[in-house]
N, CA, C and O of each residue as an XYZ file, in Angstrom:
600
protein
N       0.936     -1.190      0.216
C      -0.025      0.034      0.072
C       0.850      1.278     -0.302
O       2.053      1.224     -0.046
N       0.477      2.071     -0.721
C       0.927      3.445     -0.810
C       0.434      4.502      0.148
O      -0.751      4.782      0.328
N       1.438      5.039      0.722
C       1.099      5.876      1.794
C      -0.029      7.098      1.137
O      -0.137      7.265     -0.078
N      -0.772      7.843      2.089
C      -1.733      8.826      1.234
C      -0.962      9.999      2.217
O      -0.701     10.157      3.410
N      -0.731     10.874      0.630
C      -0.287     12.133      1.107
C      -1.576     13.058      1.716
O      -2.773     12.845      1.519
N      -1.031     14.035      2.432
C      -2.114     14.766      3.394
C      -1.306     16.377      3.264
O      -0.557     16.938      4.063
N      -1.716     16.730      2.176
C      -1.571     18.435      1.688
C      -2.714     19.203      1.832
O      -3.897     19.229      1.495
N      -1.722     19.941      2.595
C      -3.258     21.815      2.744
C      -4.445     21.495      3.577
O      -5.584     21.814      3.235
N      -4.063     20.634      5.066
C      -4.857     20.489      6.025
C      -4.534     21.778      6.724
O      -5.490     22.548      6.814
N      -3.776     22.046      7.065
C      -3.119     23.367      7.960
C      -3.643     24.487      7.596
O      -4.239     25.339      8.254
N      -3.250     24.399      5.963
C      -3.403     25.859      5.741
C      -5.022     26.231      6.068
O      -5.165     27.382      6.479
N      -5.948     25.636      5.979
C      -7.422     26.216      6.508
C      -7.272     26.835      7.719
O      -7.282     28.066      7.759
N      -7.137     26.198      8.693
C      -6.526     26.623      9.975
C      -5.781     27.781     10.288
O      -5.942     28.504     11.271
N      -4.902     27.912      9.321
C      -3.643     29.094      9.648
C      -4.593     29.940      9.202
O      -5.069     30.710     10.037
N      -5.123     30.005      7.712
C      -6.029     31.234      7.152
C      -6.906     31.383      8.960
O      -6.684     32.043      9.975
N      -7.484     30.805      8.720
C      -8.991     31.174      9.936
C      -8.489     31.821     11.324
O      -9.219     32.502     12.044
N      -6.992     31.480     11.631
C      -6.753     32.297     12.882
C      -5.983     33.139     12.621
O      -5.641     33.747     13.635
N      -5.245     33.699     11.187
C      -5.063     34.655     10.826
C      -5.972     35.945     10.754
O      -5.678     37.105     11.045
N      -7.320     35.346     10.221
C      -8.174     36.681     10.215
C      -8.963     36.531     11.350
O      -9.846     37.373     11.184
N      -9.240     35.790     12.732
C      -9.254     36.031     13.382
C      -8.338     37.514     14.316
O      -8.768     38.607     14.686
N      -7.374     37.067     14.390
C      -6.381     37.733     14.813
C      -6.520     38.854     14.414
O      -6.480     39.763     15.243
N      -6.751     39.190     12.853
C      -6.995     40.711     12.819
C      -7.677     40.937     12.847
O      -7.623     42.145     12.617
N      -9.150     40.514     13.077
C     -10.516     41.173     13.709
C     -10.151     41.355     14.951
O     -10.226     42.559     15.192
N      -9.759     40.706     15.943
C      -9.407     41.449     17.211
C      -7.988     42.379     17.227
O      -7.709     42.901     18.306
N      -7.168     42.585     16.194
C      -6.308     43.466     16.544
C      -7.423     45.015     15.662
O      -7.274     46.150     16.113
N      -8.122     44.839     14.824
C      -8.869     46.020     14.419
C      -9.854     46.446     16.129
O      -9.541     47.428     16.803
N     -10.748     45.694     16.441
C     -11.238     45.752     17.440
C     -10.246     46.366     18.398
O     -10.832     47.199     19.090
N      -9.293     46.294     18.623
C      -8.387     46.665     19.804
C      -8.043     48.096     19.289
O      -7.768     48.922     20.159
N      -8.025     48.446     18.144
C      -7.647     49.846     17.739
C      -8.592     50.305     17.385
O      -8.356     51.435     16.958
N      -9.648     50.034     17.313
C     -11.246     51.178     16.952
C     -11.670     51.452     18.544
O     -12.357     52.454     18.740
N     -11.202     50.395     20.023
C     -11.454     50.551     21.017
C     -10.812     51.661     21.586
O     -11.256     52.681     22.111
N      -9.206     51.086     21.288
C      -8.140     52.582     21.685
C      -8.775     54.087     21.234
O      -8.858     55.030     22.021
N      -9.181     54.131     19.906
C      -9.441     55.231     18.959
C     -10.699     55.958     19.873
O     -10.795     57.065     20.402
N     -11.562     54.840     19.795
C     -12.950     55.764     21.091
C     -12.391     56.281     22.169
O     -12.357     57.496     22.360
N     -11.805     55.247     23.134
C     -11.447     56.407     24.452
C     -10.217     57.208     24.105
O      -9.662     57.677     25.098
N      -9.743     57.438     23.136
C      -8.713     58.786     23.123
C      -9.950     60.082     22.279
O      -9.809     61.305     22.252
N     -10.638     59.581     21.920
C     -11.912     60.401     21.276
C     -12.467     61.059     22.808
O     -12.485     62.240     23.154
N     -12.839     60.012     23.459
C     -13.584     60.273     24.634
C     -12.909     61.383     25.705
O     -13.368     62.319     26.358
N     -11.735     60.855     25.560
C     -10.891     61.444     26.692
C     -10.509     63.092     26.642
O     -10.290     64.010     27.433
N     -10.579     62.842     25.119
C     -10.189     64.517     24.580
C     -11.621     65.225     24.936
O     -11.703     66.201     25.682
N     -12.523     64.720     24.421
C     -13.831     65.350     24.891
C     -14.214     65.891     25.707
O     -14.869     66.929     25.791
N     -13.701     64.993     26.625
C     -13.942     65.388     28.249
C     -13.236     66.282     28.551
O     -13.796     67.164     29.203
N     -11.836     66.469     28.263
C     -10.732     67.611     28.524
C     -11.562     68.866     27.821
O     -11.976     69.669     28.656
N     -11.838     69.140     26.628
C     -12.543     69.996     26.139
C     -13.378     70.262     26.736
O     -13.201     71.382     27.215
N     -14.748     69.617     27.158
C     -15.857     70.044     28.082
C     -15.408     70.723     29.106
O     -16.106     71.525     29.727
N     -14.356     70.495     29.339
C     -13.666     70.973     30.937
C     -13.156     72.341     30.674
O     -13.379     73.127     31.595
N     -12.513     72.835     29.624
C     -12.254     73.782     29.164
C     -12.839     74.734     28.697
O     -12.511     75.921     28.696
N     -13.992     74.086     28.163
C     -15.157     75.180     27.770
C     -15.960     75.319     29.124
O     -16.332     76.487     29.245
N     -16.276     74.683     29.973
C     -16.816     75.328     31.123
C     -15.867     76.242     31.939
O     -16.300     77.385     32.083
N     -15.024     76.058     32.335
C     -13.960     76.955     32.893
C     -14.233     78.681     31.910
O     -14.336     79.794     32.426
N     -14.283     78.327     30.417
C     -14.308     79.212     29.549
C     -15.456     80.393     29.691
O     -15.500     81.623     29.716
N     -16.355     79.272     29.768
C     -17.799     80.109     30.379
C     -18.073     80.483     31.615
O     -19.039     81.231     31.768
N     -17.475     80.154     32.517
C     -17.224     80.827     33.904
C     -16.836     81.709     33.756
O     -17.586     82.647     34.025
N     -15.188     82.112     33.149
C     -14.516     83.378     33.166
C     -15.463     83.895     32.729
O     -16.073     84.274     33.729
N     -16.159     84.249     31.643
C     -17.425     85.148     30.673
C     -18.104     85.347     31.802
O     -18.668     86.427     31.629
N     -18.410     84.893     32.971
C     -19.802     85.246     33.622
C     -19.110     85.708     34.745
O     -19.754     86.555     35.364
N     -17.750     85.371     35.334
C     -17.311     86.121     36.130
C     -16.554     87.453     35.829
O     -16.202     88.307     36.641
N     -16.366     87.432     34.314
C     -15.878     88.968     34.447
C     -16.879     89.508     33.945
O     -16.483     90.665     33.804
N     -18.431     89.458     33.388
C     -19.392     90.689     33.357
C     -19.847     90.427     34.865
O     -20.870     91.102     34.753
N     -19.902     89.943     36.301
C     -20.307     89.988     37.070
C     -19.010     91.305     37.931
O     -19.189     92.276     38.665
N     -18.074     90.813     37.486
C     -17.121     91.724     37.789
C     -17.616     93.707     37.345
O     -17.685     94.793     37.922
N     -17.824     93.148     36.056
C     -18.554     94.417     35.399
C     -19.285     95.431     36.110
O     -19.204     96.640     36.326
N     -20.063     94.420     36.399
C     -21.258     94.790     37.350
C     -21.286     95.412     38.884
O     -21.826     96.412     39.355
N     -20.695     94.665     39.289
C     -20.632     94.691     40.649
C     -19.142     95.983     41.020
O     -19.018     96.798     41.934
N     -18.414     95.712     40.075
C     -17.164     96.476     40.738
C     -17.895     97.717     41.331
O     -18.763     98.437     40.837
N     -17.093     97.751     42.901
C     -17.187     99.010     43.831
C     -16.757    100.288     42.748
O     -17.482    101.057     42.117
N     -15.486    100.189     42.806
C     -14.678    101.137     42.238
C     -15.435    102.257     41.137
O     -14.951    103.342     40.815
N     -16.428    101.830     40.775
C     -16.997    101.946     39.025
C     -18.622    102.255     39.610
O     -19.622    101.773     39.079
N     -18.635    102.974     40.562
C     -20.029    103.542     40.798
C     -21.182    103.744     39.837
O     -22.235    103.123     39.978
N     -20.977    104.624     38.847
C     -21.829    104.800     37.925
C     -22.414    103.960     36.802
O     -23.357    104.238     36.060
N     -21.633    102.846     36.837
C     -22.166    101.584     36.233
C     -23.236    101.011     36.564
O     -23.166    100.286     37.556
N     -24.494    101.132     35.897
C     -25.883    100.794     36.456
C     -26.410    100.028     35.796
O     -27.376     99.368     36.179
N     -25.704     99.923     34.254
C     -26.099     98.960     33.256
C     -25.284     98.089     33.010
O     -24.088     98.366     33.097
N     -25.648     96.961     32.682
C     -24.974     95.923     31.735
C     -23.760     96.052     31.006
O     -23.994     96.842     30.091
N     -22.109     95.514     30.939
C     -21.755     95.759     29.857
C     -22.295     95.755     28.337
O     -23.390     95.269     28.056
N     -21.604     96.226     27.565
C     -22.473     96.302     26.146
C     -22.419     94.577     25.476
O     -21.439     93.854     25.294
N     -24.054     94.289     25.194
C     -24.205     92.911     25.501
C     -24.788     92.671     23.814
O     -25.546     93.427     23.206
N     -24.332     91.716     23.438
C     -23.543     90.658     23.494
C     -22.160     91.005     23.919
O     -21.745     92.046     23.410
N     -21.407     90.442     24.664
C     -19.518     90.921     24.264
C     -19.194     89.353     23.514
O     -19.989     88.435     23.713
N     -18.189     89.184     22.805
C     -17.185     88.242     22.716
C     -16.376     87.935     23.193
O     -15.687     88.950     23.087
N     -15.775     87.231     23.739
C     -14.480     86.972     24.391
C     -14.028     85.993     23.709
O     -14.789     85.109     23.316
N     -12.563     85.980     23.422
C     -11.755     84.862     23.094
C     -10.767     84.308     24.216
O      -9.711     84.845     24.549
N     -11.406     82.919     24.832
C     -10.251     82.512     25.521
C      -9.976     80.917     25.624
O     -10.758     79.983     25.801
N      -8.613     80.955     25.453
C      -8.198     79.499     25.310
C      -8.564     79.015     23.758
O      -8.679     77.802     23.582
N      -8.735     79.821     22.739
C      -9.328     79.220     21.610
C     -10.616     78.513     21.646
O     -10.883     77.554     20.922
N     -11.404     79.031     22.525
C     -13.219     79.231     22.651
C     -13.726     80.562     22.517
O     -13.059     81.491     22.971
N     -14.071     80.628     22.339
C     -15.257     81.458     21.692
C     -16.411     81.774     22.689
O     -17.425     81.077     22.695
N     -16.219     83.035     23.695
C     -17.047     82.949     25.073
C     -17.992     84.492     24.125
O     -17.624     85.620     23.797
N     -19.206     83.772     23.997
C     -20.515     84.857     23.996
C     -21.193     85.559     25.816
O     -21.912     84.946     26.605
N     -20.853     86.399     25.907
C     -21.426     86.980     27.169
C     -22.767     88.030     26.966
O     -22.631     89.098     26.369
N     -24.139     87.569     27.565
C     -24.770     88.310     27.593
C     -25.582     88.703     29.092
O     -25.980     87.877     29.913
N     -25.727     90.553     29.212
C     -25.868     90.902     29.879
C     -27.237     91.189     30.018
O     -27.622     91.934     29.116
N     -28.302     90.801     30.991
C     -29.673     92.028     30.824
C     -29.968     92.533     32.444
O     -29.928     91.688     33.338
N     -30.248     93.882     32.734
C     -30.811     94.063     33.759
C     -32.132     93.855     34.237
O     -32.606     94.985     34.123
N     -33.221     92.976     34.798
C     -34.000     93.382     35.261
C     -34.998     93.774     35.701
O     -35.392     94.706     35.000
N     -36.007     93.460     36.941
C     -36.721     94.815     36.957
C     -36.030     95.311     38.287
O     -35.453     94.359     38.813
N     -35.913     96.315     38.908
C     -35.465     96.950     39.951
C     -36.576     96.405     41.616
O     -37.699     95.913     41.500
N     -36.185     96.553     42.397
C     -36.844     95.902     43.554
C     -36.680     96.884     44.534
O     -35.506     97.253     44.506
N     -37.468     97.609     45.582
C     -37.206     98.368     46.285
C     -37.325     98.006     48.360
O     -38.381     97.917     48.986
N     -36.668     97.946     48.631
C     -36.377     97.094     49.722
C     -37.350     97.699     50.482
O     -37.394     98.923     50.359
N     -38.304     97.090     51.385
C     -39.463     97.692     52.070
C     -38.801     98.650     53.432
O     -38.115     98.190     54.344
N     -38.971     99.219     53.364
C     -38.701    100.917     54.593
C     -37.474    101.387     54.779
O     -37.046    101.680     55.896
N     -36.688    101.518     53.509
C     -35.504    102.147     52.853
C     -35.625    102.800     51.436
O     -36.436    102.590     50.533
N     -34.600    103.628     51.523
C     -34.881    104.186     49.703
C     -33.459    103.721     49.297
O     -32.475    104.381     48.964
N     -33.749    101.671     49.493
C     -32.488    101.277     48.554
C     -33.300    100.493     47.494
O     -34.392     99.943     47.638
N     -32.397    100.580     46.235
C     -33.564     99.766     45.420
C     -32.103     98.859     44.764
O     -31.046     99.406     44.447
N     -32.344     97.623     44.690
C     -32.204     96.198     44.208
C     -31.952     96.134     42.862
O     -32.931     96.067     42.118
N     -30.955     96.141     42.433
C     -31.043     96.167     40.501
C     -30.710     94.759     40.012
O     -29.549     94.365     39.903
N     -31.589     94.154     39.776
C     -30.994     92.346     39.285
C     -30.720     92.181     37.576
O     -31.273     92.562     36.545
N     -29.305     91.232     38.019
C     -28.582     90.947     36.257
C     -28.577     90.003     36.111
O     -28.179     89.207     36.961
N     -28.995     89.692     35.024
C     -29.135     87.960     34.473
C     -27.819     87.995     33.564
O     -27.367     89.084     33.211
N     -27.432     87.236     33.325
C     -25.751     87.085     33.205
C     -25.453     85.646     32.648
O     -25.229     84.755     33.468
N     -25.436     85.333     31.148
C     -25.272     84.257     30.532
C     -23.648     84.475     30.074
O     -23.060     85.546     29.920
N     -23.192     83.265     29.929
C     -21.789     83.154     28.657
C     -22.077     81.946     28.296
O     -22.632     81.081     28.973
N     -21.616     81.867     26.988
C     -21.629     80.618     26.193
C     -20.158     80.127     25.729
O     -19.507     80.872     24.997
N     -19.776     79.233     26.029
C     -18.013     79.428     25.097
C     -18.196     77.960     24.668
O     -18.643     76.975     25.256
N     -17.621     78.190     23.260
C     -18.250     77.185     22.024
C     -16.270     77.216     21.558
O     -15.374     77.995     21.883
N     -16.292     75.680     20.484
C     -15.099     75.584     20.379
C     -15.933     74.429     18.889
O     -16.970     73.805     19.113
N     -15.299     74.380     17.657
C     -15.141     73.672     16.602
C     -16.612     73.810     16.045
O     -17.325     74.609     16.653
N     -17.021     73.312     15.247
C     -18.287     73.708     14.392
C     -19.323     72.954     14.305
O     -19.225     71.739     14.134
N     -20.105     73.387     14.378
C     -21.268     71.976     14.773
C     -21.734     71.530     14.325
O     -22.370     72.093     13.435
N     -21.864     70.079     14.516
C     -22.121     68.842     13.562
C     -21.269     68.233     13.647
O     -21.505     67.030     13.760
N     -19.945     68.630     13.647
C     -18.472     68.000     13.775
C     -18.451     67.148     15.524
O     -19.036     67.278     16.600
N     -17.649     66.490     15.066
C     -16.954     65.394     16.177
C     -16.284     66.214     17.661
O     -16.280     65.898     18.851
N     -15.873     67.128     17.069
C     -14.842     68.128     17.942
C     -15.888     69.251     17.965
O     -15.274     70.299     17.764
N     -17.266     69.506     18.129
C     -17.900     70.571     18.523
C     -18.303     70.012     20.031
O     -18.689     68.865     20.258
N     -18.107     71.227     21.166
C     -17.903     71.794     22.271
C     -18.423     72.687     22.462
O     -17.938     73.736     22.037
N     -19.860     72.707     23.312
C     -20.289     73.856     24.264
C     -20.948     73.875     25.233
O     -21.944     73.191     25.468
N     -20.333     74.850     26.042
C     -21.242     75.250     27.481
C     -21.028     76.243     27.920
O     -20.046     76.973     27.786
N     -22.476     76.432     28.829
C     -23.199     77.249     28.809
C     -23.202     77.620     30.529
O     -22.881     76.750     31.338
N     -23.664     79.226     31.033
C     -23.547     79.177     32.422
C     -24.394     80.199     32.790
O     -24.068     81.203     32.158
N     -25.333     80.413     33.522
C     -26.093     81.710     34.111
C     -25.955     82.057     35.396
O     -25.620     81.353     36.348
N     -26.310     83.490     35.345
C     -25.827     84.066     36.470
C     -26.907     84.660     36.866
O     -27.761     85.062     36.075
N     -27.004     84.811     38.448
C     -27.981     86.266     38.280
C     -27.387     86.648     39.939
O     -27.150     85.905     40.891
N     -27.275     88.197     39.769
C     -26.273     88.837     40.282
C     -27.447     89.876     40.864
O     -28.555     89.920     40.330
N     -27.092     90.712     42.017
C     -28.087     91.756     42.712
C     -26.836     93.003     43.171
O     -25.718     92.949     43.684
N     -27.627     93.964     42.726
C     -26.400     95.282     43.176
C     -27.229     96.296     43.452
O     -28.086     96.602     42.624
N     -27.076     97.191     45.025
C     -27.822     97.550     46.082
C     -26.899     99.153     45.071
O     -25.736     99.541     44.959
N     -28.836     99.810     44.328
C     -28.122    101.436     44.202
C     -28.948    102.193     45.392
O     -30.134    102.515     45.314
N     -28.046    102.423     46.560
C     -28.609    103.098     47.825
C     -28.569    104.772     47.749
O     -27.750    105.577     47.305
N     -29.575    104.860     48.259
C     -30.216    106.601     48.171
C     -29.519    107.179     49.295
O     -29.186    108.342     49.066
N     -29.149    106.697     50.571
C     -29.150    107.565     51.802
C     -27.749    107.928     51.922
O     -26.951    108.261     51.046
N     -27.629    107.821     52.959
C     -26.152    108.925     53.789
C     -24.890    108.204     52.871
O     -24.197    108.892     52.122
N     -24.714    106.927     53.010
C     -23.586    106.468     52.372
C     -23.452    106.706     50.805
O     -24.308    107.330     50.178
N     -22.422    106.213     50.275
C     -22.425    106.539     49.020
C     -23.070    105.715     48.196
O     -23.382    104.534     48.348
N     -23.243    106.461     47.297
C     -24.616    105.801     46.080
C     -23.774    104.138     45.707
O     -22.563    103.919     45.670
N     -24.790    103.279     45.498
C     -24.510    101.771     45.068
C     -24.151    101.068     45.983
O     -23.694     99.969     45.665
N     -24.196    101.305     46.961
C     -23.946    100.235     48.341
C     -24.810    100.692     49.774
O     -25.027    101.796     50.274
N     -25.104     99.609     50.086
C     -26.479     99.354     51.022
C     -25.700     99.196     52.474
O     -24.505     98.929     52.349
N     -26.242     99.332     53.994
C     -25.897     98.493     54.577
C     -26.098     97.095     54.939
O     -25.339     96.549     55.739
């Protein structure tokens, strides 16, 4: 009897293993890419939040600045600031004034909003955060200097 030649038996198994390993490698690369993008978006979101907060604090300082007693209106609204490559749009509006009962003090209320954005809307790198703040300022008319309450 002649021995039977067995050729090509390991070739399909080797191709199968190579395809499985290539698929696992592609999956690992995809997971790594998603993790990097998520980390970048998280970092950019934090930076956008801080830029919006800086915009709100800038406007609040302009409204509440004790050294600038003549300013009873908001800063020019909307104001566009550029903070760390983020475009920050700050809006401020003065709402209805309130009188304290039994005094000549008038309380002015200011609504301040800042929106920080980076990138183009609809793209994966677009980030936007908004912060709103309401502050009050006393517009005193008694013996103390204007715009201060006791």
